[in-house]
C-alpha positions in Angstrom: 60.8 -123.3 -36.5 58.2 -125.5 -38.1 58.0 -124.9 -41.8 55.3 -125.5 -44.4 56.7 -127.5 -47.3 54.2 -126.0 -49.8 52.6 -129.4 -50.6 48.9 -130.3 -50.6 48.7 -130.5 -46.9 47.6 -127.6 -44.6 49.4 -124.3 -44.7 51.1 -122.5 -41.7 47.8 -121.0 -40.4 45.7 -124.2 -40.7 44.3 -125.4 -37.3 44.3 -129.0 -36.0 41.0 -130.8 -36.1 41.2 -132.3 -32.7 39.1 -130.3 -30.1 41.7 -130.3 -27.3 44.5 -129.5 -29.6 42.4 -126.7 -31.2 42.0 -125.1 -27.8 45.7 -125.3 -27.0 46.5 -123.8 -30.5 44.1 -120.9 -30.1 45.3 -119.9 -26.6 48.9 -118.9 -27.7 47.7 -117.1 -30.8 45.2 -115.0 -28.8 47.9 -114.2 -26.2 50.4 -113.3 -28.9 47.9 -110.8 -30.4 47.3 -109.4 -26.9 51.0 -109.1 -26.3 51.4 -107.4 -29.6 48.8 -104.8 -28.7 50.6 -104.1 -25.4 54.0 -103.9 -27.2 52.8 -101.4 -29.8 51.3 -99.1 -27.1 54.6 -99.3 -25.1 56.8 -98.6 -28.1 54.7 -95.6 -29.0 55.0 -94.3 -25.4 58.7 -94.7 -25.4 58.9 -92.9 -28.7 57.0 -90.0 -27.2 59.4 -89.9 -24.2 62.4 -90.0 -26.5 61.1 -87.1 -28.6 60.4 -85.1 -25.4 64.0 -85.7 -24.2 65.3 -84.5 -27.6 63.3 -81.3 -27.2 64.5 -80.8 -23.6 68.1 -81.4 -24.7 67.7 -78.8 -27.4 66.5 -76.2 -24.9 69.3 -76.9 -22.4 71.9 -77.0 -25.1 70.9 -73.5 -26.3 71.0 -72.1 -22.8 74.5 -73.7 -22.3 75.7 -72.0 -25.5 74.3 -68.6 -24.4 75.9 -68.9 -21.0 79.3 -69.6 -22.6 78.9 -66.6 -24.8 78.0 -64.4 -21.8 80.9 -65.8 -19.8 78.6 -67.3 -17.2 80.8 -70.3 -16.4 78.7 -71.7 -13.5 75.4 -71.6 -15.5 77.1 -73.1 -18.5 78.4 -76.0 -16.4 74.9 -76.6 -14.8 73.2 -76.8 -18.2 76.1 -78.9 -19.7 75.7 -81.4 -16.9 71.9 -81.5 -17.4 72.5 -82.2 -21.2 74.7 -85.1 -20.3 72.1 -86.6 -18.0 69.3 -86.1 -20.6 71.4 -87.9 -23.2 72.0 -90.8 -20.8 68.2 -91.1 -20.3 67.6 -90.8 -24.1 70.0 -93.6 -24.8 68.3 -95.9 -22.3 64.8 -95.1 -23.7 66.0 -95.6 -27.3 67.7 -98.9 -26.3 64.5 -100.1 -24.7 62.5 -99.1 -27.7 64.7 -100.9 -30.1 64.6 -104.1 -28.0 60.8 -104.0 -27.8 60.8 -103.5 -31.6 62.7 -106.8 -31.9 60.2 -108.5 -29.6 57.3 -107.2 -31.7 58.8 -108.4 -34.9 59.4 -111.8 -33.4 55.8 -112.1 -32.1 54.5 -111.0 -35.5 56.5 -113.8 -37.1 55.1 -116.3 -34.5 51.6 -115.5 -35.6 52.5 -117.4 -38.7 54.6 -120.3 -37.5 55.2 -122.3 -34.3 58.0 -123.2 -31.9 56.9 -120.3 -29.7 58.7 -121.3 -26.5 62.1 -121.5 -28.2 61.6 -118.2 -30.0 60.4 -116.2 -27.0 62.5 -117.5 -24.1 65.5 -115.0 -24.7 63.1 -112.1 -24.6 61.9 -112.6 -21.1 65.5 -112.0 -19.9 65.8 -109.0 -22.2 62.6 -107.4 -21.1 63.6 -107.8 -17.4 66.9 -106.1 -18.2 65.4 -103.0 -19.8 62.7 -102.9 -17.2 65.5 -102.4 -14.6 67.0 -99.6 -16.7 63.7 -97.7 -16.9 62.5 -98.2 -13.4 64.5 -95.3 -12.0 63.0 -92.6 -14.1 60.0 -94.2 -16.0 58.3 -96.4 -13.3 55.1 -96.6 -15.3 56.9 -98.0 -18.3 58.7 -100.5 -16.0 55.4 -101.7 -14.6 54.0 -102.1 -18.1 57.0 -104.3 -19.0 56.3 -106.4 -16.0 52.8 -107.0 -17.3 54.2 -107.8 -20.7 56.6 -110.3 -19.3 53.8 -112.1 -17.5 51.8 -112.2 -20.7 54.8 -113.6 -22.7 55.4 -116.1 -19.8 51.9 -117.4 -20.3 52.5 -117.9 -24.0 55.7 -119.9 -23.2 53.9 -122.0 -20.6 51.1 -122.8 -23.0 53.6 -124.1 -25.6 56.3 -125.5 -23.4 57.8 -128.9 -24.0 60.2 -131.1 -22.0 63.1 -129.9 -24.2 62.5 -126.4 -22.9 64.3 -127.2 -19.7 67.4 -128.6 -21.4 70.5 -126.9 -19.9 72.2 -126.4 -23.2 69.1 -124.6 -24.5 69.3 -122.3 -21.4 72.9 -121.4 -22.2 71.9 -120.7 -25.8 69.0 -118.5 -24.6 71.3 -116.5 -22.3 73.8 -115.9 -25.2 70.9 -114.8 -27.5 69.6 -112.4 -24.8 73.1 -110.8 -24.4 73.4 -110.5 -28.2 70.0 -108.8 -28.5 70.9 -106.3 -25.7 74.3 -105.6 -27.1 73.1 -105.0 -30.7 70.3 -102.7 -29.4 72.7 -100.8 -27.1 75.2 -100.2 -30.0 72.3 -99.0 -32.3 71.0 -96.7 -29.6 74.4 -95.2 -29.0 75.0 -94.6 -32.7 71.6 -93.0 -33.1 71.9 -90.7 -30.1 75.4 -89.7 -31.3 73.9 -88.8 -34.7 70.8 -87.1 -33.4 72.2 -84.9 -30.7 74.8 -82.1 -31.4 78.2 -82.3 -29.7 78.2 -80.5 -26.3 80.5 -77.5 -26.5 83.6 -77.5 -24.4 83.6 -75.0 -21.6 87.4 -75.2 -20.9 89.6 -72.2 -20.3 90.5 -71.8 -24.0 86.9 -71.3 -25.1 86.2 -69.0 -22.1 89.3 -66.9 -22.8 88.3 -66.7 -26.5 84.8 -65.5 -25.7 86.2 -63.0 -23.1 88.7 -61.6 -25.7 86.0 -61.2 -28.3 83.9 -59.2 -25.9 86.7 -56.7 -25.2 89.5 -57.0 -27.8 90.8 -53.4 -27.3 91.0 -53.5 -23.5 91.9 -57.1 -23.0 94.0 -57.7 -19.9 95.4 -61.0 -18.8 95.0 -60.3 -15.1 91.5 -59.0 -15.4 90.6 -62.0 -17.7 91.9 -64.5 -15.2 90.0 -62.9 -12.3 86.8 -62.7 -14.3 86.9 -66.3 -15.4 88.2 -67.7 -12.2 91.3 -69.3 -13.7 95.0 -68.6 -13.3 96.9 -66.0 -15.4 99.1 -68.9 -16.7 96.0 -70.7 -18.0 95.0 -67.4 -19.8 98.5 -67.2 -21.3 98.4 -70.8 -22.5 94.9 -70.3 -23.9 96.0 -67.2 -25.8 99.0 -69.0 -27.3 96.8 -71.9 -28.4 94.2 -69.5 -29.9 97.0 -67.6 -31.8 98.5 -70.9 -33.2 95.0 -71.8 -34.5 94.7 -68.4 -36.2 91.6 -67.5 -34.1 93.2 -64.3 -32.6 96.1 -62.0 -33.4 98.2 -60.7 -30.6 99.4 -57.3 -31.7 100.1 -55.7 -28.3 101.6 -56.6 -25.0 103.1 -59.8 -26.4 105.7 -59.7 -23.6 102.9 -60.6 -21.2 102.8 -64.0 -22.7 106.4 -64.7 -22.0 
């Protein structure tokens, strides 16, 4: 980046005196400001979608818990699957939001200093990537990102230099784009993991435990297996595991476990 040395000359935001150069200077700055406006709107929209997905996840998660408690295995699985899909979408949305935050920060920096083309080139690839991720379930957001990329492309075109086409620079840009996407993906995965509760297992052990709690005095292995749609051997294995964990005490009919 071009740096101001702090001397008596013009500072970073001073404009050239030549009329033609003044026009070429103003064009990128104006387009940067327009791009920033579009970015802020898109980031806010993605944040709204993310919060909506969190709320939907909370609702489906609660229904899943209730279905497990009432031994409704099929309903629990349906809602557990939906929770998984919601969290996949939430991760994509958050990933896109974090990437756009990086683009916004870079553009805000470029309002102060130059070398626009070198600073923005990696983000065109990055925006294309997240546009593809969102197109399947957020087509409006994908369309907005297309418009944003056109806007950023015009900034790059207005500040391009012969060095921009250098092959070594292209390789460096690709590496930078991959790094940006990877860092945002890792950050999104970590935040989703922290923000969303673990999905409860609906395996045979949990189902047997809930069934046993509902009828401790009249528990029957054969009846339990039939009610839960699993084999009697699976019931016996679940009971042994639950007993070893201290979750149940088998006081009667222990020979059934043999």
